N, C-alpha and C positions, 0 to 999 in steps of 0.2 A: 081949216081946221088942225092940219098937220101943223103948221106955222104957232098955234096957240098952244099947242100939246108938248110944243121944244120949248117956248115960251114960261108954261108952266113945270116942267121939270127942271129948268135955271132957279126959278122961283124957290119952289121945294129946297134944291139943293143949296142956296143959298141961305136959308133959312135954319138948313140942316149944322153947317158948319159954324152959324152965328152963336146957335145953343150949344154948341159943342165945348167954344168958346168960353162959354158963361162959364159951363159945368167944370174946366180945365180951371178957372178963375178964382169958384168958388173953393174948388177943394184947396189950393195953394193958400187963401186964406182962412181956410177954417181952424185951423191949428192942429191938423193931424200930420201934416209932414214935418214938424220939427220934433214933433215925439216920436216920430220913427226913427230921425236921425240920431235922437238922445239915446235911442236902440232901450229906452225903459219900459218894463214891464208892465200889464194893467193894475192899475190896485187891487190890492186884495189878494192877486196871484201869487202860490209859491211860487219862489225860484229857488236855484240851487248854485251856489257861491263857491261850492266845491265841484269838481266834474268827476271826480273817485279816480280822475288817470294822471291830470295833470295838476301845475300851478299857475295853469291860466286864469285870470281876473285877480291875481295877484300881484304885490311890491312890496319891496323894503321900504321900510318908513323913510322918507324924504329921499329916497334913491330908485326913483320909479325907473326901470330899465336895466338895472345892475341885475348881475344874475346872484339867484337865491342859491346860497349852497348849505344853508344849515336848516333848511326841511326838503323832506322827499316825501314821495305817494309810496304805497308799500301795503300792499293787499287791501285796495280801496280804501285804505285811510291816510289822511294828510298828517306826517309826524316832523315832528320837532326833535333833531337832533342836540341842539345845543351849541348856539354862538360861540367862537372862543374871543371875540370882542367885548367893546363895553355895555352896560349895561340897554338892553333896550335896541342895541344893533343887528339884529335878529328878528325882529319883530315882523309880520308882516299885516299888510293891509290892504283891504277890498279895492277895485279899482273904483267901483260903485258909492256912492254917498245915499245916505237915508237917513229920512228928519223920523218920521214916527214909522213903528216897525213893530213886529213879531220876530224875533229870530230862535232857532232851535237848531240845536245841534248834539252831537254823542261825542264823549270823551272817554280817555284813560289816562294813568300817569304810573311810569315805574315808581317802583318806593322811592319815597324822599323827594319827591318833582314837585318843581312848582310849575305855575303857566296860569292862564287868565285869557277873559277875552273883552276886547276893548269895543266900545261905540262913539260915533260923533266924535272920532279922533280928527283934528283940523293939523293940515300939513304945513309945515311954513318953515324957512332957516332958521326963527329965531327959538324953533324947538327941537332939541336933541332928542328925545324921549315921546314917542306916543302918550304916555302916563302923564305927560306935563297938560294934557287939556282931556284927556279922555278917563269918564268913568270907567271902573275894570271891574268883570263879574270873576272872581278869584275860582279859580281850580289849581289845587294842592294837595296832599296827601298831609293828611292831618294827625297821622299817627305817628309817621315816621320822619317827618321833616326833622333835621338835625339841628333846629333851633328852637327858643320858645316861642309859641306863636298868640297872638292876640285875639280875642275873637272877631275881629272887624279883619284879619288875616286868613280868617280860615275857609275852607270851601264854601261858596256858595255867597261868599259876603260882597258888597257893595265896597270894594277894596277900602281900608281905611277910614270907612265912614257908616254904612246900617252892618248890623249881625243879622245870621240866621236865625230863623226863630228853632226851638227846644224840637220841633218835630223832623228837622232833617234827619235824613237818611241817605246815608253816602255808600256807595258800594267799595267793596274790599279792592286795593290795589292791585290792578291788573285786569278788571274788572267795567266793561261799559256803565259810565250814567248818563244819563238824560238831561239837559239842561233847557231853559227857555228865559229869554228875556223879552218884555214888552214894555213897549215907549212909546206913549200916547197921549201926546201936549204937555208932558211932564208927570203923566203920572205914571210909576212905572212899578214894575215886576219883577221876581224874581223867582226862578222853578227850579225847583231838584227833584227830580225820578219823580215827578206826577203830583210833586208837593209844593206849593208856593211857600215861599220861606221868608220872602223880603215883599215888603209892600212901603213904597215912600214915593213921596210927592218931589220934585227936582223944583229946585230956586225956592222954594218955601224960605219961611221963617228958621225953622227945625234945620234943614237943609245946609241954608250957608253958614247958622252957628257952628255945624259940627265942620263943615267947611274952615271955618275961618281960626277956627283953635284946637284943630288939629292936624294931621299929617300933611294937608293941601295950603296951609295957612301962607308959604312960601311961592305959591303957584297960582297966580290972579285970576288966568284964566282954565283953570279945570273946570271943568263939565259947566260951563258956562254957554258953550253952541249948541245950537239948537237942532244942526244936523252934521254929517260928518261920516266916516270912513267906518269899516268894522275891522277890528284886528285880532290876530294872535298873536299871544306873547311867546318871546322866545327867552327863559330865564336861564338859561345857560342847564335846562334840563331836559328829559325827552318824555313828551306828551302824545297826545296820539289824539286827532280828531276827523267825524266822518259824518255824513249824512249833515251837511251844515245848510239850514234852507231859511230864507228870510218873504216875509211879504210886507208891503206899504198898505199902513193905516189909514 
């Protein structure tokens, strides 16, 4: 009887090891491990692109690993100081890429300042600036900018494409605005201070007409990518950003 008990214990131990092996293999083949390695947040969960303390998660366009000198963190805000180099040389880009998303943030500018928020940025040696591929939510001082502005160049515009509605309410210079971009399978909305000011469909007939006849006619790849990085524009002026949050749709 004692011998039979020993055999039974050995048999049960073998069964346990076999089952453990099957469990490990199933986990490895479930697709969960690659998600963990890619460090992607769960779909629909809000994540912060700016920790309020550092430039972690951001890099200069086409120059990852190069020191960022024209931006700093000040009182919990990400502040553009204005690069001295060529246009676009100080634009900062998120390390992560996004396809369909909702992005919200707060911003303000100094008197006469100009900036913007990009999305679906494509980085490649053939591109000199983020704006060559990326749509831009325009950020600017409408009142005091030192040059005449077209309607598609004013705050809240889809720069060079769609203009904000007459319901737009812009806070005075030095006060915080809240903005939002929703991009979901080509359906796009821009919001400013709680009001939807633009709605359009990317890649529609109307969209292609505006692109091909306007500012972007000489930029064949503008706006065509269905995913890419988020960017903050350095237009040589001081601009402030905080509470930059995004969730995948």
